[in-house]
All heavy atoms as TSV, in Angstrom:
chain	resi	resn	atom	element	x	y	z
A	1	MET	N	N	-132.325	33.684	94.223
A	1	MET	CA	C	-133.678	33.129	94.307
A	1	MET	C	C	-133.700	31.692	93.842
A	1	MET	O	O	-134.353	30.884	94.447
A	1	MET	CB	C	-134.753	33.891	93.542
A	1	MET	CG	C	-136.085	33.420	93.720
A	1	MET	SD	S	-137.204	34.759	94.176
A	1	MET	CE	C	-138.244	34.911	92.859
A	2	ALA	N	N	-132.976	31.393	92.824
A	2	ALA	CA	C	-132.921	29.985	92.341
A	2	ALA	C	C	-132.197	29.131	93.400
A	2	ALA	O	O	-132.612	27.963	93.510
A	2	ALA	CB	C	-132.131	29.921	91.003
A	3	SER	N	N	-131.282	29.690	94.139
A	3	SER	CA	C	-130.637	28.913	95.194
A	3	SER	C	C	-131.597	28.532	96.287
A	3	SER	O	O	-131.559	27.479	96.747
A	3	SER	CB	C	-129.474	29.731	95.695
A	3	SER	OG	O	-128.875	29.004	96.844
A	4	LYS	N	N	-132.505	29.471	96.599
A	4	LYS	CA	C	-133.488	29.243	97.636
A	4	LYS	C	C	-134.418	28.136	97.169
A	4	LYS	O	O	-134.829	27.217	97.899
A	4	LYS	CB	C	-134.319	30.494	97.998
A	4	LYS	CG	C	-133.557	31.406	98.840
A	4	LYS	CD	C	-134.485	32.568	99.328
A	4	LYS	CE	C	-133.755	33.515	100.232
A	4	LYS	NZ	N	-134.494	34.622	100.734
A	5	ASP	N	N	-134.852	28.114	95.864
A	5	ASP	CA	C	-135.807	27.146	95.286
A	5	ASP	C	C	-135.078	25.743	95.276
A	5	ASP	O	O	-135.617	24.803	95.739
A	5	ASP	CB	C	-136.121	27.469	93.963
A	5	ASP	CG	C	-137.164	28.683	93.884
A	5	ASP	OD1	O	-137.828	29.012	94.933
A	5	ASP	OD2	O	-137.300	29.280	92.809
A	6	SER	N	N	-133.799	25.717	95.030
A	6	SER	CA	C	-133.068	24.588	95.022
A	6	SER	C	C	-132.884	23.983	96.391
A	6	SER	O	O	-132.985	22.769	96.556
A	6	SER	CB	C	-131.605	24.839	94.379
A	6	SER	OG	O	-130.808	23.623	94.505
A	7	ASP	N	N	-132.610	24.848	97.360
A	7	ASP	CA	C	-132.500	24.514	98.754
A	7	ASP	C	C	-133.856	23.906	99.197
A	7	ASP	O	O	-133.853	22.830	100.030
A	7	ASP	CB	C	-132.051	25.618	99.663
A	7	ASP	CG	C	-130.601	26.012	99.436
A	7	ASP	OD1	O	-129.900	25.290	98.759
A	7	ASP	OD2	O	-130.377	27.199	99.868
A	8	ARG	N	N	-134.895	24.569	98.842
A	8	ARG	CA	C	-136.233	24.032	99.246
A	8	ARG	C	C	-136.532	22.698	98.703
A	8	ARG	O	O	-137.025	21.759	99.349
A	8	ARG	CB	C	-137.232	25.079	98.825
A	8	ARG	CG	C	-138.482	25.239	99.847
A	8	ARG	CD	C	-139.398	26.165	99.485
A	8	ARG	NE	N	-138.768	27.533	99.466
A	8	ARG	CZ	C	-139.087	28.597	98.607
A	8	ARG	NH1	N	-139.965	28.329	97.769
A	8	ARG	NH2	N	-138.498	29.638	98.622
A	9	ILE	N	N	-136.173	22.524	97.436
A	9	ILE	CA	C	-136.433	21.218	96.747
A	9	ILE	C	C	-135.552	20.131	97.404
A	9	ILE	O	O	-136.039	19.025	97.686
A	9	ILE	CB	C	-136.178	21.298	95.320
A	9	ILE	CG1	C	-137.286	22.167	94.567
A	9	ILE	CG2	C	-136.148	19.920	94.566
A	9	ILE	CD1	C	-136.951	22.571	93.114
A	10	THR	N	N	-134.274	20.439	97.694
A	10	THR	CA	C	-133.334	19.534	98.324
A	10	THR	C	C	-133.962	19.099	99.721
A	10	THR	O	O	-133.924	17.946	100.044
A	10	THR	CB	C	-131.980	20.056	98.486
A	10	THR	OG1	O	-131.466	20.343	97.115
A	10	THR	CG2	C	-130.951	19.070	99.084
A	11	ALA	N	N	-134.315	20.050	100.507
A	11	ALA	CA	C	-134.928	19.799	101.818
A	11	ALA	C	C	-136.117	18.916	101.724
A	11	ALA	O	O	-136.357	17.981	102.533
A	11	ALA	CB	C	-135.188	21.135	102.513
A	12	ALA	N	N	-137.037	19.221	100.791
A	12	ALA	CA	C	-138.215	18.454	100.640
A	12	ALA	C	C	-137.924	17.031	100.196
A	12	ALA	O	O	-138.458	16.072	100.748
A	12	ALA	CB	C	-139.179	19.040	99.545
A	13	GLN	N	N	-136.943	16.790	99.430
A	13	GLN	CA	C	-136.551	15.482	98.956
A	13	GLN	C	C	-135.882	14.696	100.163
A	13	GLN	O	O	-136.198	13.523	100.326
A	13	GLN	CB	C	-135.520	15.521	97.822
A	13	GLN	CG	C	-135.142	14.150	97.222
A	13	GLN	CD	C	-136.363	13.430	96.599
A	13	GLN	OE1	O	-137.126	13.939	95.858
A	13	GLN	NE2	N	-136.465	12.242	96.990
A	14	GLN	N	N	-135.158	15.335	100.943
A	14	GLN	CA	C	-134.470	14.714	102.123
A	14	GLN	C	C	-135.585	14.374	103.075
A	14	GLN	O	O	-135.527	13.242	103.710
A	14	GLN	CB	C	-133.477	15.612	102.732
A	14	GLN	CG	C	-132.190	15.820	101.890
A	14	GLN	CD	C	-131.251	16.854	102.560
A	14	GLN	OE1	O	-131.613	17.598	103.420
A	14	GLN	NE2	N	-129.984	16.803	101.985
A	15	THR	N	N	-136.537	15.161	103.283
A	15	THR	CA	C	-137.694	14.943	104.129
A	15	THR	C	C	-138.416	13.708	103.688
A	15	THR	O	O	-138.714	12.806	104.477
A	15	THR	CB	C	-138.604	16.104	104.320
A	15	THR	OG1	O	-137.869	17.166	104.907
A	15	THR	CG2	C	-139.774	15.751	105.200
A	16	LEU	N	N	-138.665	13.686	102.411
A	16	LEU	CA	C	-139.403	12.535	101.879
A	16	LEU	C	C	-138.632	11.227	101.987
A	16	LEU	O	O	-139.074	10.199	102.300
A	16	LEU	CB	C	-139.780	12.755	100.360
A	16	LEU	CG	C	-140.571	11.620	99.737
A	16	LEU	CD1	C	-141.988	11.368	100.485
A	16	LEU	CD2	C	-140.846	11.963	98.276
A	17	ASP	N	N	-137.246	11.305	101.754
A	17	ASP	CA	C	-136.466	10.140	101.926
A	17	ASP	C	C	-136.476	9.611	103.324
A	17	ASP	O	O	-136.606	8.386	103.515
A	17	ASP	CB	C	-135.056	10.506	101.515
A	17	ASP	CG	C	-134.804	10.686	100.078
A	17	ASP	OD1	O	-135.736	10.329	99.206
A	17	ASP	OD2	O	-133.746	11.348	99.697
A	18	THR	N	N	-136.406	10.529	104.322
A	18	THR	CA	C	-136.547	10.224	105.716
A	18	THR	C	C	-137.851	9.536	106.053
A	18	THR	O	O	-137.886	8.456	106.696
A	18	THR	CB	C	-136.332	11.355	106.654
A	18	THR	OG1	O	-135.007	11.893	106.327
A	18	THR	CG2	C	-136.401	10.990	108.124
A	19	LEU	N	N	-139.042	10.144	105.541
A	19	LEU	CA	C	-140.271	9.549	105.787
A	19	LEU	C	C	-140.384	8.160	105.063
A	19	LEU	O	O	-141.002	7.208	105.652
A	19	LEU	CB	C	-141.364	10.442	105.200
A	19	LEU	CG	C	-141.692	11.714	106.048
A	19	LEU	CD1	C	-142.625	12.581	105.181
A	19	LEU	CD2	C	-142.209	11.411	107.422
A	20	PHE	N	N	-139.790	8.009	103.962
A	20	PHE	CA	C	-139.808	6.651	103.292
A	20	PHE	C	C	-139.009	5.648	104.134
A	20	PHE	O	O	-139.452	4.512	104.329
A	20	PHE	CB	C	-139.208	6.850	101.853
A	20	PHE	CG	C	-139.250	5.471	101.174
A	20	PHE	CD1	C	-140.483	4.972	100.691
A	20	PHE	CD2	C	-138.079	4.796	100.739
A	20	PHE	CE1	C	-140.506	3.771	100.074
A	20	PHE	CE2	C	-138.077	3.644	100.179
A	20	PHE	CZ	C	-139.316	3.096	99.647
A	21	ASP	N	N	-137.945	6.003	104.616
A	21	ASP	CA	C	-137.101	5.074	105.510
A	21	ASP	C	C	-137.848	4.675	106.785
A	21	ASP	O	O	-137.926	3.507	107.081
A	21	ASP	CB	C	-135.848	5.807	105.969
A	21	ASP	CG	C	-134.809	5.951	104.792
A	21	ASP	OD1	O	-134.838	5.297	103.831
A	21	ASP	OD2	O	-133.894	6.679	105.152
A	22	ILE	N	N	-138.607	5.664	107.251
A	22	ILE	CA	C	-139.479	5.279	108.512
A	22	ILE	C	C	-140.625	4.382	108.000
A	22	ILE	O	O	-140.910	3.427	108.825
A	22	ILE	CB	C	-140.028	6.665	109.116
A	22	ILE	CG1	C	-138.850	7.425	109.796
A	22	ILE	CG2	C	-141.088	6.392	110.220
A	22	ILE	CD1	C	-139.299	8.879	110.218
A	23	SER	N	N	-141.155	4.636	106.906
A	23	SER	CA	C	-142.276	3.900	106.511
A	23	SER	C	C	-141.821	2.465	106.223
A	23	SER	O	O	-142.594	1.438	106.421
A	23	SER	CB	C	-142.970	4.472	105.259
A	23	SER	OG	O	-142.321	4.176	104.042
A	24	GLN	N	N	-140.705	2.212	105.707
A	24	GLN	CA	C	-140.089	0.993	105.494
A	24	GLN	C	C	-139.880	0.238	106.773
A	24	GLN	O	O	-140.069	-0.949	106.882
A	24	GLN	CB	C	-138.784	1.029	104.698
A	24	GLN	CG	C	-138.940	1.563	103.263
A	24	GLN	CD	C	-139.805	0.722	102.425
A	24	GLN	OE1	O	-139.431	-0.634	102.274
A	24	GLN	NE2	N	-140.855	1.132	101.843
A	25	LEU	N	N	-139.326	1.001	107.767
A	25	LEU	CA	C	-139.102	0.344	109.101
A	25	LEU	C	C	-140.530	-0.073	109.783
A	25	LEU	O	O	-140.529	-1.087	110.423
A	25	LEU	CB	C	-138.446	1.380	110.054
A	25	LEU	CG	C	-137.045	1.707	109.764
A	25	LEU	CD1	C	-136.532	2.772	110.575
A	25	LEU	CD2	C	-136.132	0.420	109.913
A	26	LEU	N	N	-141.529	0.669	109.474
A	26	LEU	CA	C	-142.842	0.333	109.967
A	26	LEU	C	C	-143.627	-0.673	109.039
A	26	LEU	O	O	-144.753	-0.997	109.364
A	26	LEU	CB	C	-143.660	1.683	110.174
A	26	LEU	CG	C	-143.111	2.589	111.158
A	26	LEU	CD1	C	-143.905	3.910	111.116
A	26	LEU	CD2	C	-143.122	1.946	112.622
A	27	ASN	N	N	-142.971	-1.027	107.964
A	27	ASN	CA	C	-143.547	-1.978	106.974
A	27	ASN	C	C	-144.929	-1.589	106.508
A	27	ASN	O	O	-145.877	-2.300	106.476
A	27	ASN	CB	C	-143.606	-3.382	107.633
A	27	ASN	CG	C	-143.885	-4.486	106.663
A	27	ASN	OD1	O	-143.488	-4.364	105.591
A	27	ASN	ND2	N	-144.547	-5.535	107.093
A	28	THR	N	N	-145.029	-0.284	106.128
A	28	THR	CA	C	-146.292	0.164	105.568
A	28	THR	C	C	-146.634	-0.251	104.184
A	28	THR	O	O	-147.731	-0.198	103.769
A	28	THR	CB	C	-146.254	1.793	105.516
A	28	THR	OG1	O	-145.183	2.186	104.600
A	28	THR	CG2	C	-146.013	2.383	106.878
A	29	GLN	N	N	-145.653	-0.786	103.393
A	29	GLN	CA	C	-145.785	-1.188	102.075
A	29	GLN	C	C	-146.197	-0.112	101.156
A	29	GLN	O	O	-146.863	-0.395	100.036
A	29	GLN	CB	C	-146.732	-2.390	102.027
A	29	GLN	CG	C	-146.266	-3.560	102.901
A	29	GLN	CD	C	-147.246	-4.703	102.927
A	29	GLN	OE1	O	-148.443	-4.527	102.615
A	29	GLN	NE2	N	-146.820	-5.892	103.256
A	30	LEU	N	N	-145.818	1.067	101.402
A	30	LEU	CA	C	-146.072	2.187	100.537
A	30	LEU	C	C	-144.753	2.474	99.767
A	30	LEU	O	O	-143.733	2.566	100.239
A	30	LEU	CB	C	-146.391	3.462	101.377
A	30	LEU	CG	C	-147.837	3.410	102.158
A	30	LEU	CD1	C	-147.869	4.710	102.958
A	30	LEU	CD2	C	-148.971	3.295	101.138
A	31	ASP	N	N	-144.922	2.673	98.481
A	31	ASP	CA	C	-143.780	3.028	97.713
A	31	ASP	C	C	-143.591	4.616	97.818
A	31	ASP	O	O	-144.504	5.293	98.394
A	31	ASP	CB	C	-144.012	2.666	96.218
A	31	ASP	CG	C	-145.144	3.281	95.521
A	31	ASP	OD1	O	-145.422	4.437	95.786
A	31	ASP	OD2	O	-145.745	2.601	94.769
A	32	LYS	N	N	-142.525	5.100	97.232
A	32	LYS	CA	C	-142.190	6.531	97.491
A	32	LYS	C	C	-143.170	7.406	96.925
A	32	LYS	O	O	-143.567	8.403	97.505
A	32	LYS	CB	C	-140.773	6.823	97.053
A	32	LYS	CG	C	-140.141	8.040	97.578
A	32	LYS	CD	C	-138.674	8.193	97.168
A	32	LYS	CE	C	-137.774	7.756	98.234
A	32	LYS	NZ	N	-136.402	8.161	98.033
A	33	GLU	N	N	-143.722	7.004	95.691
A	33	GLU	CA	C	-144.680	7.907	95.027
A	33	GLU	C	C	-145.981	7.982	95.803
A	33	GLU	O	O	-146.558	9.033	96.001
A	33	GLU	CB	C	-144.900	7.358	93.580
A	33	GLU	CG	C	-145.909	8.206	92.862
A	33	GLU	CD	C	-146.159	7.656	91.465
A	33	GLU	OE1	O	-145.416	6.683	91.010
A	33	GLU	OE2	O	-147.114	8.183	90.812
A	34	THR	N	N	-146.411	6.782	96.333
A	34	THR	CA	C	-147.629	6.699	97.061
A	34	THR	C	C	-147.488	7.580	98.432
A	34	THR	O	O	-148.447	8.227	98.825
A	34	THR	CB	C	-148.106	5.292	97.362
A	34	THR	OG1	O	-148.199	4.554	96.072
A	34	THR	CG2	C	-149.468	5.173	98.043
A	35	LEU	N	N	-146.353	7.314	99.006
A	35	LEU	CA	C	-146.121	8.110	100.304
A	35	LEU	C	C	-146.094	9.610	100.014
A	35	LEU	O	O	-146.699	10.321	100.797
A	35	LEU	CB	C	-144.680	7.662	100.815
A	35	LEU	CG	C	-144.290	8.347	102.209
A	35	LEU	CD1	C	-145.370	7.964	103.274
A	35	LEU	CD2	C	-142.860	7.966	102.537
A	36	ALA	N	N	-145.565	10.019	98.926
A	36	ALA	CA	C	-145.545	11.425	98.519
A	36	ALA	C	C	-146.872	11.966	98.341
A	36	ALA	O	O	-147.312	13.088	98.785
A	36	ALA	CB	C	-144.610	11.683	97.369
A	37	THR	N	N	-147.742	11.117	97.617
A	37	THR	CA	C	-149.155	11.517	97.465
A	37	THR	C	C	-149.908	11.637	98.769
A	37	THR	O	O	-150.610	12.606	99.033
A	37	THR	CB	C	-149.870	10.471	96.514
A	37	THR	OG1	O	-149.187	10.411	95.356
A	37	THR	CG2	C	-151.253	10.882	96.323
A	38	CYS	N	N	-149.691	10.672	99.687
A	38	CYS	CA	C	-150.326	10.694	100.971
A	38	CYS	C	C	-149.787	11.968	101.831
A	38	CYS	O	O	-150.697	12.698	102.419
A	38	CYS	CB	C	-150.010	9.509	101.814
A	38	CYS	SG	S	-150.779	7.991	101.178
A	39	VAL	N	N	-148.600	12.352	101.791
A	39	VAL	CA	C	-148.021	13.478	102.521
A	39	VAL	C	C	-148.670	14.735	101.904
A	39	VAL	O	O	-149.082	15.599	102.674
A	39	VAL	CB	C	-146.525	13.537	102.467
A	39	VAL	CG1	C	-146.066	14.835	102.932
A	39	VAL	CG2	C	-145.873	12.413	103.170
A	40	GLY	N	N	-148.743	14.824	100.643
A	40	GLY	CA	C	-149.447	15.950	100.019
A	40	GLY	C	C	-150.853	16.139	100.308
A	40	GLY	O	O	-151.397	17.257	100.539
A	41	MET	N	N	-151.570	15.005	100.389
A	41	MET	CA	C	-152.989	15.022	100.844
A	41	MET	C	C	-153.150	15.514	102.257
A	41	MET	O	O	-153.982	16.354	102.502
A	41	MET	CB	C	-153.583	13.681	100.620
A	41	MET	CG	C	-153.777	13.297	99.150
A	41	MET	SD	S	-154.335	11.602	98.967
A	41	MET	CE	C	-156.048	11.750	99.497
A	42	ILE	N	N	-152.260	15.073	103.139
A	42	ILE	CA	C	-152.268	15.481	104.607
A	42	ILE	C	C	-151.967	16.864	104.716
A	42	ILE	O	O	-152.602	17.695	105.465
A	42	ILE	CB	C	-151.376	14.523	105.373
A	42	ILE	CG1	C	-151.935	13.116	105.432
A	42	ILE	CG2	C	-151.150	15.168	106.751
A	42	ILE	CD1	C	-150.935	12.085	105.977
A	43	GLU	N	N	-150.926	17.379	103.858
A	43	GLU	CA	C	-150.641	18.763	103.981
A	43	GLU	C	C	-151.690	19.655	103.406
A	43	GLU	O	O	-151.842	20.828	103.810
A	43	GLU	CB	C	-149.323	19.074	103.119
A	43	GLU	CG	C	-148.080	18.478	103.786
A	43	GLU	CD	C	-146.843	18.688	102.894
A	43	GLU	OE1	O	-146.981	19.022	101.719
A	43	GLU	OE2	O	-145.694	18.581	103.514
A	44	SER	N	N	-152.643	19.061	102.614
A	44	SER	CA	C	-153.746	19.886	102.033
A	44	SER	C	C	-154.962	19.781	102.994
A	44	SER	O	O	-156.014	20.362	102.685
A	44	SER	CB	C	-154.096	19.289	100.670
A	44	SER	OG	O	-153.130	19.441	99.753
A	45	GLY	N	N	-154.842	19.165	104.058
A	45	GLY	CA	C	-155.937	19.028	105.132
A	45	GLY	C	C	-156.726	17.807	105.245
A	45	GLY	O	O	-157.610	17.710	106.054
A	46	VAL	N	N	-156.298	16.688	104.554
A	46	VAL	CA	C	-156.923	15.442	104.684
A	46	VAL	C	C	-156.666	14.892	105.992
A	46	VAL	O	O	-155.452	14.991	106.482
A	46	VAL	CB	C	-156.466	14.426	103.577
A	46	VAL	CG1	C	-157.022	13.115	103.831
A	46	VAL	CG2	C	-157.002	14.941	102.217
A	47	ASN	N	N	-157.603	14.305	106.738
A	47	ASN	CA	C	-157.437	13.781	108.011
A	47	ASN	C	C	-156.580	12.542	107.788
A	47	ASN	O	O	-156.909	11.509	107.098
A	47	ASN	CB	C	-158.771	13.353	108.626
A	47	ASN	CG	C	-158.691	12.735	109.976
A	47	ASN	OD1	O	-157.841	11.822	110.251
A	47	ASN	ND2	N	-159.616	13.110	110.884
A	48	PRO	N	N	-155.390	12.454	108.575
A	48	PRO	CA	C	-154.514	11.299	108.416
A	48	PRO	C	C	-155.087	9.948	108.812
A	48	PRO	O	O	-154.783	8.940	108.179
A	48	PRO	CB	C	-153.270	11.634	109.329
A	48	PRO	CG	C	-153.391	13.066	109.575
A	48	PRO	CD	C	-154.834	13.449	109.348
A	49	GLU	N	N	-155.859	9.975	109.780
A	49	GLU	CA	C	-156.530	8.701	110.200
A	49	GLU	C	C	-157.569	8.273	109.205
A	49	GLU	O	O	-157.638	6.956	108.971
A	49	GLU	CB	C	-157.160	8.924	111.587
A	49	GLU	CG	C	-156.121	9.021	112.744
A	49	GLU	CD	C	-156.850	9.289	114.002
A	49	GLU	OE1	O	-158.083	8.961	114.164
A	49	GLU	OE2	O	-156.125	9.598	115.037
A	50	ALA	N	N	-158.291	9.163	108.639
A	50	ALA	CA	C	-159.214	8.773	107.639
A	50	ALA	C	C	-158.455	8.193	106.320
A	50	ALA	O	O	-158.880	7.306	105.810
A	50	ALA	CB	C	-160.158	9.942	107.235
A	51	LEU	N	N	-157.425	8.864	106.043
A	51	LEU	CA	C	-156.595	8.467	104.849
A	51	LEU	C	C	-156.029	6.931	105.142
A	51	LEU	O	O	-156.125	6.169	104.230
A	51	LEU	CB	C	-155.428	9.358	104.611
A	51	LEU	CG	C	-154.493	9.135	103.497
A	51	LEU	CD1	C	-155.270	8.934	102.230
A	51	LEU	CD2	C	-153.420	10.096	103.339
A	52	ALA	N	N	-155.577	6.737	106.334
A	52	ALA	CA	C	-155.019	5.353	106.708
A	52	ALA	C	C	-156.176	4.417	106.622
A	52	ALA	O	O	-155.947	3.259	106.076
A	52	ALA	CB	C	-154.422	5.401	108.069
A	53	ALA	N	N	-157.378	4.758	107.010
A	53	ALA	CA	C	-158.518	3.840	106.991
A	53	ALA	C	C	-158.871	3.501	105.510
A	53	ALA	O	O	-159.174	2.324	105.246
A	53	ALA	CB	C	-159.699	4.390	107.710
A	54	VAL	N	N	-158.913	4.415	104.616
A	54	VAL	CA	C	-159.120	4.269	103.269
A	54	VAL	C	C	-158.054	3.404	102.580
A	54	VAL	O	O	-158.396	2.415	101.844
A	54	VAL	CB	C	-159.212	5.661	102.512
A	54	VAL	CG1	C	-159.117	5.414	100.958
A	54	VAL	CG2	C	-160.463	6.418	103.031
A	55	ILE	N	N	-156.887	3.574	102.919
A	55	ILE	CA	C	-155.805	2.750	102.433
A	55	ILE	C	C	-155.931	1.335	102.832
A	55	ILE	O	O	-155.852	0.351	102.081
A	55	ILE	CB	C	-154.387	3.233	102.784
A	55	ILE	CG1	C	-154.102	4.576	102.018
A	55	ILE	CG2	C	-153.245	2.255	102.521
A	55	ILE	CD1	C	-152.878	5.258	102.539
A	56	GLN	N	N	-156.187	1.043	104.094
A	56	GLN	CA	C	-156.560	-0.251	104.646
A	56	GLN	C	C	-157.734	-0.919	103.983
A	56	GLN	O	O	-157.608	-2.101	103.650
A	56	GLN	CB	C	-156.757	-0.114	106.121
A	56	GLN	CG	C	-155.456	0.136	106.916
A	56	GLN	CD	C	-155.677	0.318	108.377
A	56	GLN	OE1	O	-156.789	0.601	108.879
A	56	GLN	NE2	N	-154.611	0.067	109.239
A	57	GLU	N	N	-158.681	-0.077	103.819
A	57	GLU	CA	C	-159.958	-0.692	103.093
A	57	GLU	C	C	-159.572	-1.101	101.656
A	57	GLU	O	O	-160.078	-2.100	101.136
A	57	GLU	CB	C	-161.090	0.284	103.137
A	57	GLU	CG	C	-162.348	-0.248	102.556
A	57	GLU	CD	C	-162.934	-1.519	103.211
A	57	GLU	OE1	O	-162.615	-1.737	104.368
A	57	GLU	OE2	O	-163.638	-2.235	102.434
A	58	LEU	N	N	-158.892	-0.243	100.943
A	58	LEU	CA	C	-158.441	-0.534	99.552
A	58	LEU	C	C	-157.612	-1.745	99.502
A	58	LEU	O	O	-157.727	-2.591	98.594
A	58	LEU	CB	C	-157.713	0.640	98.907
A	58	LEU	CG	C	-158.629	1.835	98.579
A	58	LEU	CD1	C	-157.711	3.037	98.233
A	58	LEU	CD2	C	-159.570	1.543	97.521
A	59	ARG	N	N	-156.756	-1.903	100.441
A	59	ARG	CA	C	-155.905	-3.146	100.491
A	59	ARG	C	C	-156.768	-4.489	100.761
A	59	ARG	O	O	-156.544	-5.497	100.152
A	59	ARG	CB	C	-154.745	-2.950	101.518
A	59	ARG	CG	C	-153.736	-2.027	101.143
A	59	ARG	CD	C	-152.657	-2.063	102.156
A	59	ARG	NE	N	-151.564	-1.186	101.684
A	59	ARG	CZ	C	-150.576	-0.813	102.344
A	59	ARG	NH1	N	-150.492	-1.048	103.698
A	59	ARG	NH2	N	-149.615	0.002	101.915
A	60	ARG	N	N	-157.658	-4.306	101.685
A	60	ARG	CA	C	-158.675	-5.443	101.902
A	60	ARG	C	C	-159.413	-5.758	100.641
A	60	ARG	O	O	-159.531	-7.032	100.271
A	60	ARG	CB	C	-159.574	-5.159	103.065
A	60	ARG	CG	C	-159.053	-5.344	104.484
A	60	ARG	CD	C	-160.090	-5.282	105.552
A	60	ARG	NE	N	-160.622	-3.893	105.685
A	60	ARG	CZ	C	-160.159	-3.085	106.610
A	60	ARG	NH1	N	-159.056	-3.369	107.231
A	60	ARG	NH2	N	-160.678	-1.891	106.655
A	61	GLU	N	N	-159.901	-4.808	99.983
A	61	GLU	CA	C	-160.687	-5.060	98.771
A	61	GLU	C	C	-159.862	-5.698	97.656
A	61	GLU	O	O	-160.314	-6.582	96.945
A	61	GLU	CB	C	-161.349	-3.747	98.256
A	61	GLU	CG	C	-162.464	-3.103	99.125
A	61	GLU	CD	C	-163.615	-4.112	99.068
A	61	GLU	OE1	O	-164.035	-4.640	98.065
A	61	GLU	OE2	O	-164.384	-4.061	100.144
A	62	ALA	N	N	-158.588	-5.239	97.570
A	62	ALA	CA	C	-157.664	-5.748	96.545
A	62	ALA	C	C	-157.285	-7.202	96.838
A	62	ALA	O	O	-157.269	-8.033	95.965
A	62	ALA	CB	C	-156.436	-4.860	96.484
A	63	ALA	N	N	-157.234	-7.478	98.133
A	63	ALA	CA	C	-156.942	-8.916	98.587
A	63	ALA	C	C	-158.053	-9.786	98.226
A	63	ALA	O	O	-157.872	-10.897	97.646
A	63	ALA	CB	C	-156.617	-8.969	100.013
A	64	VAL	N	N	-159.297	-9.359	98.427
A	64	VAL	CA	C	-160.524	-10.152	98.063
A	64	VAL	C	C	-160.506	-10.350	96.548
A	64	VAL	O	O	-160.702	-11.503	96.144
A	64	VAL	CB	C	-161.750	-9.406	98.632
A	64	VAL	CG1	C	-163.007	-10.100	98.005
A	64	VAL	CG2	C	-161.766	-9.449	100.090
A	65	LEU	N	N	-160.287	-9.306	95.828
A	65	LEU	CA	C	-160.422	-9.405	94.345
A	65	LEU	C	C	-159.239	-10.305	93.856
A	65	LEU	O	O	-159.498	-11.121	92.958
A	65	LEU	CB	C	-160.281	-8.035	93.685
A	65	LEU	CG	C	-161.514	-7.105	93.823
A	65	LEU	CD1	C	-161.164	-5.763	93.374
A	65	LEU	CD2	C	-162.798	-7.753	93.220
A	66	ASN	N	N	-158.180	-10.236	94.450
A	66	ASN	CA	C	-156.989	-11.069	94.056
A	66	ASN	C	C	-157.225	-12.608	94.390
A	66	ASN	O	O	-156.975	-13.439	93.583
A	66	ASN	CB	C	-155.669	-10.680	94.679
A	66	ASN	CG	C	-155.112	-9.429	94.066
A	66	ASN	OD1	O	-155.476	-9.031	92.916
A	66	ASN	ND2	N	-154.422	-8.684	94.805
A	67	SER	N	N	-157.852	-12.787	95.516
A	67	SER	CA	C	-158.152	-14.182	95.854
A	67	SER	C	C	-159.341	-14.711	95.016
A	67	SER	O	O	-159.292	-15.918	94.686
A	67	SER	CB	C	-158.553	-14.303	97.401
A	67	SER	OG	O	-159.734	-13.667	97.599
A	68	GLN	N	N	-160.276	-13.996	94.616
A	68	GLN	CA	C	-161.348	-14.375	93.645
A	68	GLN	C	C	-160.733	-14.681	92.338
A	68	GLN	O	O	-161.114	-15.625	91.663
A	68	GLN	CB	C	-162.431	-13.330	93.630
A	68	GLN	CG	C	-163.300	-13.265	94.803
A	68	GLN	CD	C	-164.267	-12.063	94.676
A	68	GLN	OE1	O	-164.206	-11.284	93.805
A	68	GLN	NE2	N	-165.212	-12.052	95.738
A	69	GLY	N	N	-159.785	-13.872	91.810
A	69	GLY	CA	C	-159.068	-14.028	90.592
A	69	GLY	C	C	-158.233	-15.313	90.530
A	69	GLY	O	O	-158.207	-16.022	89.582
A	70	SER	N	N	-157.683	-15.637	91.728
A	70	SER	CA	C	-156.926	-16.888	91.696
A	70	SER	C	C	-157.682	-18.221	91.868
A	70	SER	O	O	-157.220	-19.259	91.655
A	70	SER	CB	C	-155.858	-16.749	92.793
A	70	SER	OG	O	-156.394	-16.745	94.150
A	71	ASP	N	N	-158.922	-17.972	92.320
A	71	ASP	CA	C	-159.826	-19.144	92.369
A	71	ASP	C	C	-160.341	-19.628	91.040
A	71	ASP	O	O	-161.090	-20.593	90.933
A	71	ASP	CB	C	-160.992	-18.886	93.259
A	71	ASP	CG	C	-160.644	-18.662	94.699
A	71	ASP	OD1	O	-159.524	-19.100	95.099
A	71	ASP	OD2	O	-161.439	-18.150	95.527
A	72	GLY	N	N	-160.055	-18.843	90.017
A	72	GLY	CA	C	-160.525	-19.176	88.668
A	72	GLY	C	C	-161.946	-18.644	88.277
A	72	GLY	O	O	-162.564	-19.158	87.363
A	73	ARG	N	N	-162.345	-17.682	89.014
A	73	ARG	CA	C	-163.716	-17.087	88.827
A	73	ARG	C	C	-163.659	-16.046	87.826
A	73	ARG	O	O	-162.913	-15.292	87.558
A	73	ARG	CB	C	-164.360	-16.505	90.070
A	73	ARG	CG	C	-164.552	-17.678	90.974
A	73	ARG	CD	C	-165.121	-17.077	92.259
A	73	ARG	NE	N	-165.223	-18.118	93.284
A	73	ARG	CZ	C	-165.518	-17.910	94.552
A	73	ARG	NH1	N	-165.843	-16.778	94.982
A	73	ARG	NH2	N	-165.527	-18.985	95.377
């Protein structure tokens, strides 16, 4: 049974590594931890398109806040 758990963990890690490689090729700018969180959310039933929209909106908001911070405000 421990062997099956180990095999499952290894397969999941390999899958995440492959997804991370693809995300790097697509220039998603997601680190491995964030990608794993997104995959987990999608596996739990979150709509992938809605999740992508939220990530894009958070990036836009962060860019605005960063630009305001660099203006000396």
